[in-house]
GUBAZA-970894 format. One record per atom (N, C-alpha, C, O): residue in three letters; chain; atom name; x, y, z. Coordinates in Angstrom, 3 decimals, padded with zeros to 6 digits, always signed. Example, Ala and Ser with C-alpha at 12.3 -4.5 7.8 and 13.67 -1.06 7.14 Angstrom:
[drenro ALA,A,N,[+013.190,-005.690,+007.800]]
[drenro ALA,A,CA,[+012.300,-004.500,+007.800]]
[drenro ALA,A,C,[+013.200,-003.300,+007.800]]
[drenro ALA,A,O,[+014.236,-003.319,+008.465]]
[drenro SER,A,N,[+012.850,-002.250,+007.080]]
[drenro SER,A,CA,[+013.670,-001.060,+007.140]]
[drenro SER,A,C,[+012.900,+000.030,+007.870]]
[drenro SER,A,O,[+013.409,+001.138,+008.039]]
This chain:
[drenro MET,A,N,[-140.899,-041.771,+163.870]]
[drenro MET,A,CA,[-140.059,-042.462,+164.815]]
[drenro MET,A,C,[-138.824,-043.048,+164.132]]
[drenro MET,A,O,[-137.705,-042.944,+164.636]]
[drenro LYS,A,N,[-139.055,-043.665,+162.970]]
[drenro LYS,A,CA,[-137.945,-044.267,+162.234]]
[drenro LYS,A,C,[-136.949,-043.186,+161.788]]
[drenro LYS,A,O,[-135.736,-043.389,+161.821]]
[drenro LYS,A,N,[-137.489,-042.037,+161.372]]
[drenro LYS,A,CA,[-136.650,-040.919,+160.935]]
[drenro LYS,A,C,[-135.780,-040.420,+162.102]]
[drenro LYS,A,O,[-134.605,-040.105,+161.916]]
[drenro LEU,A,N,[-136.364,-040.352,+163.293]]
[drenro LEU,A,CA,[-135.639,-039.907,+164.479]]
[drenro LEU,A,C,[-134.503,-040.865,+164.814]]
[drenro LEU,A,O,[-133.418,-040.421,+165.189]]
[drenro LEU,A,N,[-134.727,-042.161,+164.688]]
[drenro LEU,A,CA,[-133.676,-043.153,+164.937]]
[drenro LEU,A,C,[-132.534,-043.016,+163.942]]
[drenro LEU,A,O,[-131.366,-043.116,+164.318]]
[drenro ILE,A,N,[-132.861,-042.789,+162.687]]
[drenro ILE,A,CA,[-131.828,-042.627,+161.658]]
[drenro ILE,A,C,[-130.997,-041.379,+161.935]]
[drenro ILE,A,O,[-129.770,-041.414,+161.844]]
[drenro ILE,A,N,[-131.663,-040.278,+162.274]]
[drenro ILE,A,CA,[-130.949,-039.025,+162.567]]
[drenro ILE,A,C,[-130.078,-039.192,+163.806]]
[drenro ILE,A,O,[-128.930,-038.749,+163.824]]
[drenro SER,A,N,[-130.626,-039.835,+164.850]]
[drenro SER,A,CA,[-129.846,-040.060,+166.078]]
[drenro SER,A,C,[-128.625,-040.926,+165.797]]
[drenro SER,A,O,[-127.537,-040.647,+166.301]]
[drenro GLY,A,N,[-128.796,-041.972,+164.999]]
[drenro GLY,A,CA,[-127.673,-042.835,+164.641]]
[drenro GLY,A,C,[-126.602,-042.088,+163.877]]
[drenro GLY,A,O,[-125.410,-042.281,+164.114]]
[drenro ALA,A,N,[-127.028,-041.231,+162.956]]
[drenro ALA,A,CA,[-126.069,-040.446,+162.173]]
[drenro ALA,A,C,[-125.274,-039.504,+163.071]]
[drenro ALA,A,O,[-124.070,-039.336,+162.880]]
[drenro ILE,A,N,[-125.934,-038.892,+164.043]]
[drenro ILE,A,CA,[-125.250,-037.976,+164.964]]
[drenro ILE,A,C,[-124.211,-038.735,+165.784]]
[drenro ILE,A,O,[-123.096,-038.247,+165.969]]
[drenro VAL,A,N,[-124.561,-039.912,+166.274]]
[drenro VAL,A,CA,[-123.628,-040.727,+167.056]]
[drenro VAL,A,C,[-122.412,-041.105,+166.206]]
[drenro VAL,A,O,[-121.279,-041.036,+166.682]]
[drenro VAL,A,N,[-122.642,-041.499,+164.964]]
[drenro VAL,A,CA,[-121.542,-041.864,+164.061]]
[drenro VAL,A,C,[-120.622,-040.667,+163.829]]
[drenro VAL,A,O,[-119.401,-040.824,+163.827]]
[drenro ILE,A,N,[-121.184,-039.482,+163.633]]
[drenro ILE,A,CA,[-120.378,-038.271,+163.410]]
[drenro ILE,A,C,[-119.546,-037.955,+164.649]]
[drenro ILE,A,O,[-118.361,-037.647,+164.532]]
[drenro ILE,A,N,[-120.144,-038.028,+165.819]]
[drenro ILE,A,CA,[-119.420,-037.715,+167.059]]
[drenro ILE,A,C,[-118.267,-038.704,+167.272]]
[drenro ILE,A,O,[-117.138,-038.293,+167.541]]
[drenro ILE,A,N,[-118.549,-039.984,+167.153]]
[drenro ILE,A,CA,[-117.501,-040.995,+167.351]]
[drenro ILE,A,C,[-116.412,-040.866,+166.286]]
[drenro ILE,A,O,[-115.223,-040.970,+166.590]]
[drenro GLY,A,N,[-116.825,-040.639,+165.036]]
[drenro GLY,A,CA,[-115.851,-040.470,+163.959]]
[drenro GLY,A,C,[-114.950,-039.270,+164.182]]
[drenro GLY,A,O,[-113.744,-039.342,+163.944]]
[drenro SER,A,N,[-115.530,-038.163,+164.642]]
[drenro SER,A,CA,[-114.738,-036.957,+164.917]]
[drenro SER,A,C,[-113.718,-037.224,+166.023]]
[drenro SER,A,O,[-112.554,-036.839,+165.912]]
[drenro PHE,A,N,[-114.162,-037.881,+167.082]]
[drenro PHE,A,CA,[-113.261,-038.191,+168.192]]
[drenro PHE,A,C,[-112.102,-039.070,+167.725]]
[drenro PHE,A,O,[-110.944,-038.809,+168.052]]
[drenro LEU,A,N,[-112.423,-040.108,+166.963]]
[drenro LEU,A,CA,[-111.378,-041.007,+166.472]]
[drenro LEU,A,C,[-110.409,-040.294,+165.539]]
[drenro LEU,A,O,[-109.207,-040.557,+165.578]]
[drenro PHE,A,N,[-110.920,-039.391,+164.697]]
[drenro PHE,A,CA,[-110.049,-038.641,+163.795]]
[drenro PHE,A,C,[-109.088,-037.755,+164.577]]
[drenro PHE,A,O,[-107.904,-037.681,+164.248]]
[drenro ILE,A,N,[-109.592,-037.080,+165.615]]
[drenro ILE,A,CA,[-108.728,-036.216,+166.423]]
[drenro ILE,A,C,[-107.631,-037.041,+167.090]]
[drenro ILE,A,O,[-106.468,-036.638,+167.107]]
[drenro GLN,A,N,[-108.003,-038.194,+167.639]]
[drenro GLN,A,CA,[-107.002,-039.053,+168.274]]
[drenro GLN,A,C,[-105.979,-039.543,+167.253]]
[drenro GLN,A,O,[-104.784,-039.574,+167.545]]
[drenro TRP,A,N,[-106.428,-039.923,+166.069]]
[drenro TRP,A,CA,[-105.515,-040.367,+165.009]]
[drenro TRP,A,C,[-104.587,-039.227,+164.613]]
[drenro TRP,A,O,[-103.382,-039.422,+164.454]]
[drenro ARG,A,N,[-105.158,-038.033,+164.454]]
[drenro ARG,A,CA,[-104.374,-036.887,+164.016]]
[drenro ARG,A,C,[-103.276,-036.548,+165.013]]
[drenro ARG,A,O,[-102.165,-036.194,+164.619]]
[drenro LYS,A,N,[-103.580,-036.653,+166.295]]
[drenro LYS,A,CA,[-102.584,-036.358,+167.325]]
[drenro LYS,A,C,[-101.372,-037.273,+167.222]]
[drenro LYS,A,O,[-100.246,-036.853,+167.487]]
[drenro THR,A,N,[-101.601,-038.509,+166.842]]
[drenro THR,A,CA,[-100.501,-039.473,+166.854]]
[drenro THR,A,C,[-099.902,-039.746,+165.485]]
[drenro THR,A,O,[-098.763,-040.205,+165.408]]
[drenro ASN,A,N,[-100.629,-039.480,+164.393]]
[drenro ASN,A,CA,[-100.165,-039.903,+163.073]]
[drenro ASN,A,C,[-099.907,-038.788,+162.069]]
[drenro ASN,A,O,[-099.233,-039.022,+161.066]]
[drenro ASP,A,N,[-100.403,-037.619,+162.298]]
[drenro ASP,A,CA,[-100.246,-036.542,+161.333]]
[drenro ASP,A,C,[-098.952,-035.782,+161.621]]
[drenro ASP,A,O,[-098.835,-035.156,+162.674]]
[drenro PRO,A,N,[-097.971,-035.823,+160.704]]
[drenro PRO,A,CA,[-096.698,-035.144,+160.967]]
[drenro PRO,A,C,[-096.837,-033.625,+161.068]]
[drenro PRO,A,O,[-095.980,-032.971,+161.661]]
[drenro LYS,A,N,[-097.893,-033.056,+160.502]]
[drenro LYS,A,CA,[-098.095,-031.605,+160.571]]
[drenro LYS,A,C,[-098.641,-031.192,+161.939]]
[drenro LYS,A,O,[-098.538,-030.026,+162.318]]
[drenro TYR,A,N,[-099.212,-032.130,+162.674]]
[drenro TYR,A,CA,[-099.833,-031.819,+163.957]]
[drenro TYR,A,C,[-099.126,-032.590,+165.061]]
[drenro TYR,A,O,[-099.432,-033.758,+165.302]]
[drenro ASP,A,N,[-098.197,-031.950,+165.720]]
[drenro ASP,A,CA,[-097.485,-032.565,+166.829]]
[drenro ASP,A,C,[-097.913,-031.852,+168.111]]
[drenro ASP,A,O,[-097.419,-030.771,+168.433]]
[drenro PHE,A,N,[-098.834,-032.475,+168.828]]
[drenro PHE,A,CA,[-099.418,-031.893,+170.033]]
[drenro PHE,A,C,[-098.336,-031.520,+171.047]]
[drenro PHE,A,O,[-098.332,-030.405,+171.569]]
[drenro ASN,A,N,[-097.427,-032.441,+171.323]]
[drenro ASN,A,CA,[-096.378,-032.192,+172.316]]
[drenro ASN,A,C,[-095.457,-031.052,+171.890]]
[drenro ASN,A,O,[-095.046,-030.244,+172.723]]
[drenro GLN,A,N,[-095.133,-030.981,+170.606]]
[drenro GLN,A,CA,[-094.281,-029.897,+170.110]]
[drenro GLN,A,C,[-094.992,-028.559,+170.230]]
[drenro GLN,A,O,[-094.370,-027.550,+170.561]]
[drenro CYS,A,N,[-096.288,-028.547,+169.963]]
[drenro CYS,A,CA,[-097.077,-027.324,+170.097]]
[drenro CYS,A,C,[-097.012,-026.806,+171.534]]
[drenro CYS,A,O,[-096.820,-025.612,+171.760]]
[drenro VAL,A,N,[-097.173,-027.704,+172.497]]
[drenro VAL,A,CA,[-097.118,-027.320,+173.907]]
[drenro VAL,A,C,[-095.724,-026.814,+174.265]]
[drenro VAL,A,O,[-095.591,-025.804,+174.956]]
[drenro LYS,A,N,[-094.677,-027.511,+173.798]]
[drenro LYS,A,CA,[-093.296,-027.093,+174.077]]
[drenro LYS,A,C,[-092.998,-025.714,+173.514]]
[drenro LYS,A,O,[-092.209,-024.963,+174.087]]
[drenro ASN,A,N,[-093.633,-025.374,+172.379]]
[drenro ASN,A,CA,[-093.399,-024.076,+171.733]]
[drenro ASN,A,C,[-094.329,-022.986,+172.250]]
[drenro ASN,A,O,[-094.487,-021.949,+171.606]]
[drenro GLY,A,N,[-094.941,-023.212,+173.401]]
[drenro GLY,A,CA,[-095.755,-022.171,+174.020]]
[drenro GLY,A,C,[-097.224,-022.214,+173.669]]
[drenro GLY,A,O,[-097.958,-021.283,+173.999]]
[drenro GLY,A,N,[-097.670,-023.255,+173.019]]
[drenro GLY,A,CA,[-099.086,-023.382,+172.699]]
[drenro GLY,A,C,[-099.911,-023.617,+173.946]]
[drenro GLY,A,O,[-099.413,-024.120,+174.953]]
[drenro LYS,A,N,[-101.165,-023.251,+173.868]]
[drenro LYS,A,CA,[-102.089,-023.417,+174.985]]
[drenro LYS,A,C,[-103.006,-024.601,+174.685]]
[drenro LYS,A,O,[-103.465,-024.758,+173.554]]
[drenro THR,A,N,[-103.274,-025.427,+175.684]]
[drenro THR,A,CA,[-104.118,-026.609,+175.465]]
[drenro THR,A,C,[-105.565,-026.316,+175.885]]
[drenro THR,A,O,[-105.824,-025.575,+176.832]]
[drenro PHE,A,N,[-106.483,-026.921,+175.151]]
[drenro PHE,A,CA,[-107.909,-026.770,+175.418]]
[drenro PHE,A,C,[-108.564,-028.142,+175.381]]
[drenro PHE,A,O,[-108.305,-028.932,+174.473]]
[drenro GLY,A,N,[-109.401,-028.426,+176.354]]
[drenro GLY,A,CA,[-110.165,-029.657,+176.359]]
[drenro GLY,A,C,[-111.516,-029.429,+175.702]]
[drenro GLY,A,O,[-112.186,-028.433,+175.974]]
[drenro HIS,A,N,[-111.910,-030.339,+174.848]]
[drenro HIS,A,CA,[-113.184,-030.255,+174.142]]
[drenro HIS,A,C,[-113.923,-031.575,+174.287]]
[drenro HIS,A,O,[-113.372,-032.560,+174.778]]
[drenro SER,A,N,[-115.149,-031.581,+173.861]]
[drenro SER,A,CA,[-115.937,-032.807,+173.918]]
[drenro SER,A,C,[-115.333,-033.898,+173.032]]
[drenro SER,A,O,[-115.586,-035.083,+173.252]]
[drenro MET,A,N,[-114.538,-033.508,+172.036]]
[drenro MET,A,CA,[-113.936,-034.472,+171.115]]
[drenro MET,A,C,[-112.466,-034.760,+171.433]]
[drenro MET,A,O,[-111.810,-035.470,+170.670]]
[drenro GLY,A,N,[-111.940,-034.235,+172.523]]
[drenro GLY,A,CA,[-110.538,-034.451,+172.863]]
[drenro GLY,A,C,[-109.839,-033.127,+173.134]]
[drenro GLY,A,O,[-110.490,-032.094,+173.284]]
[drenro ASP,A,N,[-108.534,-033.160,+173.197]]
[drenro ASP,A,CA,[-107.741,-031.958,+173.474]]
[drenro ASP,A,C,[-107.198,-031.367,+172.195]]
[drenro ASP,A,O,[-107.017,-032.061,+171.194]]
[drenro SER,A,N,[-106.938,-030.057,+172.245]]
[drenro SER,A,CA,[-106.272,-029.394,+171.127]]
[drenro SER,A,C,[-105.215,-028.464,+171.697]]
[drenro SER,A,O,[-105.267,-028.083,+172.866]]
[drenro CYS,A,N,[-104.263,-028.106,+170.859]]
[drenro CYS,A,CA,[-103.212,-027.177,+171.240]]
[drenro CYS,A,C,[-103.193,-026.070,+170.194]]
[drenro CYS,A,O,[-103.298,-026.330,+168.995]]
[drenro GLU,A,N,[-103.059,-024.847,+170.659]]
[drenro GLU,A,CA,[-103.148,-023.712,+169.745]]
[drenro GLU,A,C,[-102.188,-022.614,+170.186]]
[drenro GLU,A,O,[-102.034,-022.355,+171.379]]
[drenro LYS,A,N,[-101.550,-021.978,+169.225]]
[drenro LYS,A,CA,[-100.690,-020.832,+169.524]]
[drenro LYS,A,C,[-101.530,-019.551,+169.490]]
[drenro LYS,A,O,[-102.516,-019.462,+168.757]]
[drenro GLU,A,N,[-101.127,-018.567,+170.290]]
[drenro GLU,A,CA,[-101.868,-017.303,+170.362]]
[drenro GLU,A,C,[-101.798,-016.569,+169.023]]
[drenro GLU,A,O,[-100.781,-016.620,+168.332]]
[drenro ALA,A,N,[-102.872,-015.895,+168.669]]
[drenro ALA,A,CA,[-102.938,-015.123,+167.430]]
[drenro ALA,A,C,[-101.897,-014.008,+167.447]]
[drenro ALA,A,O,[-101.629,-013.411,+168.490]]
[drenro LYS,A,N,[-101.316,-013.735,+166.283]]
[drenro LYS,A,CA,[-100.296,-012.686,+166.162]]
[drenro LYS,A,C,[-100.879,-011.305,+166.452]]
[drenro LYS,A,O,[-100.179,-010.416,+166.938]]
[drenro ASP,A,N,[-102.183,-011.132,+166.146]]
[drenro ASP,A,CA,[-102.814,-009.820,+166.303]]
[drenro ASP,A,C,[-103.847,-009.802,+167.426]]
[drenro ASP,A,O,[-104.817,-009.047,+167.371]]
[drenro SER,A,N,[-103.639,-010.625,+168.429]]
[drenro SER,A,CA,[-104.554,-010.731,+169.566]]
[drenro SER,A,C,[-104.866,-009.359,+170.165]]
[drenro SER,A,O,[-103.956,-008.597,+170.491]]
[drenro GLY,A,N,[-106.154,-009.049,+170.309]]
[drenro GLY,A,CA,[-106.567,-007.790,+170.922]]
[drenro GLY,A,C,[-106.661,-006.605,+169.979]]
[drenro GLY,A,O,[-107.131,-005.543,+170.387]]
[drenro LYS,A,N,[-106.229,-006.749,+168.732]]
[drenro LYS,A,CA,[-106.290,-005.642,+167.770]]
[drenro LYS,A,C,[-107.754,-005.300,+167.465]]
[drenro LYS,A,O,[-108.585,-006.196,+167.317]]
[drenro GLN,A,N,[-108.062,-004.014,+167.374]]
[drenro GLN,A,CA,[-109.424,-003.592,+167.044]]
[drenro GLN,A,C,[-109.765,-004.004,+165.612]]
[drenro GLN,A,O,[-108.935,-003.880,+164.712]]
[drenro CYS,A,N,[-110.985,-004.491,+165.405]]
[drenro CYS,A,CA,[-111.393,-004.973,+164.090]]
[drenro CYS,A,C,[-112.897,-004.759,+163.905]]
[drenro CYS,A,O,[-113.621,-004.412,+164.838]]
[drenro GLU,A,N,[-113.331,-004.977,+162.678]]
[drenro GLU,A,CA,[-114.765,-004.911,+162.381]]
[drenro GLU,A,C,[-115.270,-006.259,+161.865]]
[drenro GLU,A,O,[-116.352,-006.705,+162.245]]
[drenro PHE,A,N,[-114.476,-006.916,+160.987]]
[drenro PHE,A,CA,[-114.891,-008.174,+160.383]]
[drenro PHE,A,C,[-113.879,-009.281,+160.685]]
[drenro PHE,A,O,[-112.707,-009.013,+160.948]]
[drenro ASP,A,N,[-114.360,-010.542,+160.642]]
[drenro ASP,A,CA,[-113.513,-011.697,+160.947]]
[drenro ASP,A,C,[-112.255,-011.766,+160.091]]
[drenro ASP,A,O,[-111.178,-012.083,+160.595]]
[drenro ASP,A,N,[-112.386,-011.470,+158.795]]
[drenro ASP,A,CA,[-111.236,-011.640,+157.892]]
[drenro ASP,A,C,[-110.121,-010.617,+158.109]]
[drenro ASP,A,O,[-109.104,-010.660,+157.418]]
[drenro GLU,A,N,[-110.297,-009.711,+159.049]]
[drenro GLU,A,CA,[-109.250,-008.748,+159.399]]
[drenro GLU,A,C,[-108.291,-009.323,+160.444]]
[drenro GLU,A,O,[-107.294,-008.688,+160.788]]
[drenro CYS,A,N,[-108.591,-010.522,+160.947]]
[drenro CYS,A,CA,[-107.823,-011.106,+162.049]]
[drenro CYS,A,C,[-107.067,-012.360,+161.622]]
[drenro CYS,A,O,[-107.498,-013.097,+160.736]]
[drenro ASP,A,N,[-105.931,-012.581,+162.274]]
[drenro ASP,A,CA,[-105.076,-013.739,+162.013]]
[drenro ASP,A,C,[-105.848,-015.060,+162.136]]
[drenro ASP,A,O,[-105.684,-015.945,+161.296]]
[drenro LYS,A,N,[-106.669,-015.201,+163.150]]
[drenro LYS,A,CA,[-107.431,-016.436,+163.368]]
[drenro LYS,A,C,[-108.830,-016.350,+162.760]]
[drenro LYS,A,O,[-109.680,-017.201,+163.023]]
[drenro ASN,A,N,[-109.065,-015.322,+161.951]]
[drenro ASN,A,CA,[-110.351,-015.130,+161.275]]
[drenro ASN,A,C,[-111.498,-015.084,+162.283]]
[drenro ASN,A,O,[-112.552,-015.682,+162.064]]
[drenro ASN,A,N,[-111.283,-014.362,+163.397]]
[drenro ASN,A,CA,[-112.281,-014.298,+164.454]]
[drenro ASN,A,C,[-112.232,-012.941,+165.147]]
[drenro ASN,A,O,[-111.436,-012.728,+166.062]]
[drenro CYS,A,N,[-113.088,-012.028,+164.702]]
[drenro CYS,A,CA,[-113.236,-010.707,+165.308]]
[drenro CYS,A,C,[-114.438,-010.787,+166.250]]
[drenro CYS,A,O,[-115.576,-010.918,+165.801]]
[drenro VAL,A,N,[-114.179,-010.709,+167.558]]
[drenro VAL,A,CA,[-115.228,-010.918,+168.556]]
[drenro VAL,A,C,[-115.674,-009.583,+169.160]]
[drenro VAL,A,O,[-114.862,-008.769,+169.600]]
[drenro TYR,A,N,[-116.996,-009.393,+169.162]]
[drenro TYR,A,CA,[-117.612,-008.218,+169.770]]
[drenro TYR,A,C,[-118.049,-008.565,+171.191]]
[drenro TYR,A,O,[-118.372,-009.718,+171.477]]
[drenro GLN,A,N,[-118.061,-007.569,+172.084]]
[drenro GLN,A,CA,[-118.467,-007.808,+173.464]]
[drenro GLN,A,C,[-119.948,-008.171,+173.532]]
[drenro GLN,A,O,[-120.335,-009.071,+174.277]]
[drenro ASP,A,N,[-120.781,-007.467,+172.749]]
[drenro ASP,A,CA,[-122.211,-007.756,+172.709]]
[drenro ASP,A,C,[-122.809,-007.138,+171.454]]
[drenro ASP,A,O,[-122.084,-006.578,+170.632]]
[drenro GLU,A,N,[-124.129,-007.236,+171.299]]
[drenro GLU,A,CA,[-124.818,-006.750,+170.098]]
[drenro GLU,A,C,[-124.733,-005.234,+169.930]]
[drenro GLU,A,O,[-124.912,-004.725,+168.823]]
[drenro LYS,A,N,[-124.461,-004.511,+171.013]]
[drenro LYS,A,CA,[-124.439,-003.043,+170.970]]
[drenro LYS,A,C,[-123.051,-002.459,+170.730]]
[drenro LYS,A,O,[-122.912,-001.244,+170.588]]
[drenro SER,A,N,[-122.030,-003.298,+170.684]]
[drenro SER,A,CA,[-120.652,-002.828,+170.503]]
[drenro SER,A,C,[-120.449,-002.242,+169.113]]
[drenro SER,A,O,[-121.054,-002.697,+168.142]]
[drenro ASN,A,N,[-119.593,-001.229,+169.026]]
[drenro ASN,A,CA,[-119.286,-000.574,+167.751]]
[drenro ASN,A,C,[-118.112,-001.228,+167.023]]
[drenro ASN,A,O,[-117.950,-001.038,+165.818]]
[drenro TYR,A,N,[-117.307,-001.984,+167.734]]
[drenro TYR,A,CA,[-116.161,-002.662,+167.125]]
[drenro TYR,A,C,[-115.839,-003.914,+167.941]]
[drenro TYR,A,O,[-116.311,-004.080,+169.065]]
[drenro GLY,A,N,[-115.031,-004.782,+167.352]]
[drenro GLY,A,CA,[-114.601,-005.991,+168.040]]
[drenro GLY,A,C,[-113.098,-005.997,+168.237]]
[drenro GLY,A,O,[-112.410,-005.029,+167.914]]
[drenro LYS,A,N,[-112.606,-007.093,+168.766]]
[drenro LYS,A,CA,[-111.161,-007.288,+168.943]]
[drenro LYS,A,C,[-110.799,-008.656,+168.398]]
[drenro LYS,A,O,[-111.562,-009.611,+168.542]]
[drenro CYS,A,N,[-109.629,-008.752,+167.771]]
[drenro CYS,A,CA,[-109.162,-010.038,+167.258]]
[drenro CYS,A,C,[-108.973,-011.000,+168.426]]
[drenro CYS,A,O,[-108.324,-010.676,+169.421]]
[drenro ASP,A,N,[-109.551,-012.183,+168.284]]
[drenro ASP,A,CA,[-109.508,-013.195,+169.335]]
[drenro ASP,A,C,[-108.093,-013.740,+169.479]]
[drenro ASP,A,O,[-107.371,-013.881,+168.492]]
[drenro ASP,A,N,[-107.702,-014.046,+170.710]]
[drenro ASP,A,CA,[-106.368,-014.589,+170.947]]
[drenro ASP,A,C,[-106.302,-016.082,+170.654]]
[drenro ASP,A,O,[-105.327,-016.552,+170.067]]
[drenro TYR,A,N,[-107.328,-016.835,+171.055]]
[drenro TYR,A,CA,[-107.395,-018.281,+170.822]]
[drenro TYR,A,C,[-108.804,-018.638,+170.353]]
[drenro TYR,A,O,[-109.778,-018.020,+170.783]]
[drenro LEU,A,N,[-108.911,-019.623,+169.482]]
[drenro LEU,A,CA,[-110.222,-020.134,+169.071]]
[drenro LEU,A,C,[-110.697,-021.209,+170.046]]
[drenro LEU,A,O,[-111.900,-021.385,+170.243]]
[drenro GLY,A,N,[-109.764,-021.918,+170.647]]
[drenro GLY,A,CA,[-110.088,-023.052,+171.505]]
[drenro GLY,A,C,[-110.828,-022.700,+172.773]]
[drenro GLY,A,O,[-111.497,-023.556,+173.351]]
[drenro ASP,A,N,[-110.727,-021.450,+173.224]]
[drenro ASP,A,CA,[-111.398,-021.083,+174.469]]
[drenro ASP,A,C,[-112.800,-020.524,+174.245]]
[drenro ASP,A,O,[-113.395,-019.966,+175.167]]
[drenro ASN,A,N,[-113.331,-020.666,+173.040]]
[drenro ASN,A,CA,[-114.676,-020.178,+172.739]]
[drenro ASN,A,C,[-115.753,-021.227,+172.948]]
[drenro ASN,A,O,[-116.933,-020.965,+172.717]]
[drenro ASP,A,N,[-115.357,-022.401,+173.379]]
[drenro ASP,A,CA,[-116.294,-023.506,+173.546]]
[drenro ASP,A,C,[-117.243,-023.227,+174.708]]
[drenro ASP,A,O,[-116.805,-022.993,+175.834]]
[drenro GLY,A,N,[-118.526,-023.254,+174.431]]
[drenro GLY,A,CA,[-119.537,-023.099,+175.471]]
[drenro GLY,A,C,[-119.808,-021.674,+175.897]]
[drenro GLY,A,O,[-120.397,-021.454,+176.955]]
[drenro ILE,A,N,[-119.395,-020.697,+175.103]]
[drenro ILE,A,CA,[-119.681,-019.300,+175.441]]
[drenro ILE,A,C,[-120.384,-018.604,+174.274]]
[drenro ILE,A,O,[-120.382,-019.099,+173.147]]
[drenro LYS,A,N,[-120.976,-017.462,+174.562]]
[drenro LYS,A,CA,[-121.631,-016.664,+173.528]]
[drenro LYS,A,C,[-120.576,-015.820,+172.827]]
[drenro LYS,A,O,[-119.795,-015.127,+173.480]]
[drenro ASN,A,N,[-120.551,-015.878,+171.506]]
[drenro ASN,A,CA,[-119.618,-015.088,+170.706]]
[drenro ASN,A,C,[-120.401,-014.183,+169.773]]
[drenro ASN,A,O,[-121.365,-014.620,+169.144]]
[drenro CYS,A,N,[-119.999,-012.939,+169.679]]
[drenro CYS,A,CA,[-120.677,-011.979,+168.817]]
[drenro CYS,A,C,[-119.757,-011.582,+167.661]]
[drenro CYS,A,O,[-118.579,-011.288,+167.865]]
[drenro HIS,A,N,[-120.310,-011.579,+166.445]]
[drenro HIS,A,CA,[-119.572,-011.246,+165.226]]
[drenro HIS,A,C,[-120.413,-010.310,+164.368]]
[drenro HIS,A,O,[-121.621,-010.180,+164.562]]
[drenro TYR,A,N,[-119.748,-009.660,+163.414]]
[drenro TYR,A,CA,[-120.422,-008.770,+162.479]]
[drenro TYR,A,C,[-120.173,-009.294,+161.069]]
[drenro TYR,A,O,[-119.197,-008.904,+160.427]]
[drenro PRO,A,N,[-121.054,-010.183,+160.575]]
[drenro PRO,A,CA,[-120.866,-010.716,+159.219]]
[drenro PRO,A,C,[-121.035,-009.613,+158.172]]
[drenro PRO,A,O,[-121.957,-008.803,+158.272]]
[drenro ARG,A,N,[-120.171,-009.575,+157.188]]
[drenro ARG,A,CA,[-120.242,-008.544,+156.144]]
[drenro ARG,A,C,[-121.602,-008.522,+155.449]]
[drenro ARG,A,O,[-122.116,-007.450,+155.129]]
[drenro LYS,A,N,[-122.182,-009.684,+155.216]]
[drenro LYS,A,CA,[-123.442,-009.772,+154.480]]
[drenro LYS,A,C,[-124.642,-009.308,+155.298]]
[drenro LYS,A,O,[-125.613,-008.798,+154.740]]
[drenro ASN,A,N,[-124.583,-009.478,+156.601]]
[drenro ASN,A,CA,[-125.754,-009.256,+157.446]]
[drenro ASN,A,C,[-126.008,-007.793,+157.780]]
[drenro ASN,A,O,[-127.159,-007.359,+157.794]]
[drenro GLY,A,N,[-124.976,-007.039,+158.044]]
[drenro GLY,A,CA,[-125.134,-005.624,+158.359]]
[drenro GLY,A,C,[-125.428,-005.319,+159.811]]
[drenro GLY,A,O,[-125.709,-004.167,+160.141]]
[drenro LYS,A,N,[-125.375,-006.314,+160.699]]
[drenro LYS,A,CA,[-125.541,-006.065,+162.132]]
[drenro LYS,A,C,[-124.799,-007.127,+162.930]]
[drenro LYS,A,O,[-124.522,-008.218,+162.433]]
[drenro VAL,A,N,[-124.482,-006.790,+164.174]]
[drenro VAL,A,CA,[-123.786,-007.722,+165.046]]
[drenro VAL,A,C,[-124.743,-008.842,+165.452]]
[drenro VAL,A,O,[-125.881,-008.595,+165.853]]
[drenro MET,A,N,[-124.250,-010.087,+165.335]]
[drenro MET,A,CA,[-125.049,-011.253,+165.709]]
[drenro MET,A,C,[-124.276,-012.070,+166.737]]
[drenro MET,A,O,[-123.062,-012.228,+166.616]]
[drenro CYS,A,N,[-124.969,-012.592,+167.751]]
[drenro CYS,A,CA,[-124.333,-013.389,+168.786]]
[drenro CYS,A,C,[-124.841,-014.829,+168.724]]
[drenro CYS,A,O,[-126.037,-015.068,+168.556]]
[drenro VAL,A,N,[-123.912,-015.793,+168.863]]
[drenro VAL,A,CA,[-124.255,-017.219,+168.858]]
[drenro VAL,A,C,[-123.536,-017.920,+170.000]]
[drenro VAL,A,O,[-122.475,-017.485,+170.448]]
[drenro PHE,A,N,[-124.131,-019.006,+170.459]]
[drenro PHE,A,CA,[-123.530,-019.849,+171.499]]
[drenro PHE,A,C,[-122.709,-020.901,+170.780]]
[drenro PHE,A,O,[-123.255,-021.676,+169.995]]
[drenro GLU,A,N,[-121.387,-020.944,+171.034]]
[drenro GLU,A,CA,[-120.503,-021.855,+170.292]]
[drenro GLU,A,C,[-120.223,-023.126,+171.080]]
[drenro GLU,A,O,[-119.929,-023.077,+172.274]]
[drenro MET,A,N,[-120.317,-024.261,+170.400]]
[drenro MET,A,CA,[-120.018,-025.567,+170.977]]
[drenro MET,A,C,[-119.191,-026.363,+169.973]]
[drenro MET,A,O,[-119.403,-026.260,+168.765]]
[drenro SER,A,N,[-118.254,-027.150,+170.474]]
[drenro SER,A,CA,[-117.486,-028.031,+169.585]]
[drenro SER,A,C,[-117.542,-029.447,+170.082]]
[drenro SER,A,O,[-116.957,-030.340,+169.470]]
């Protein structure tokens, strides 16, 4: 029981800390200007930790086999039976959906449910 309380407390601290960092970054980090990203054609995504803005990948839709072949390092397969994937256009829209990838080490397509 005590172990469960400690783990639960740690999870709450991580979630709150992540949210506060994102809010700080939006307003204080000169490299991350949310409003400028939107003005320059970036797409906004709402997440459990706040909003993000992201520009479309340069190679969106390009056929690929492995993640490192793509601008956003995300080669997405339609399902476990697919022979190839396509470079993802945005990372922000993967929240709460099943994503399939082909890790070089594994040797087969694997699908996971992504949450942020």
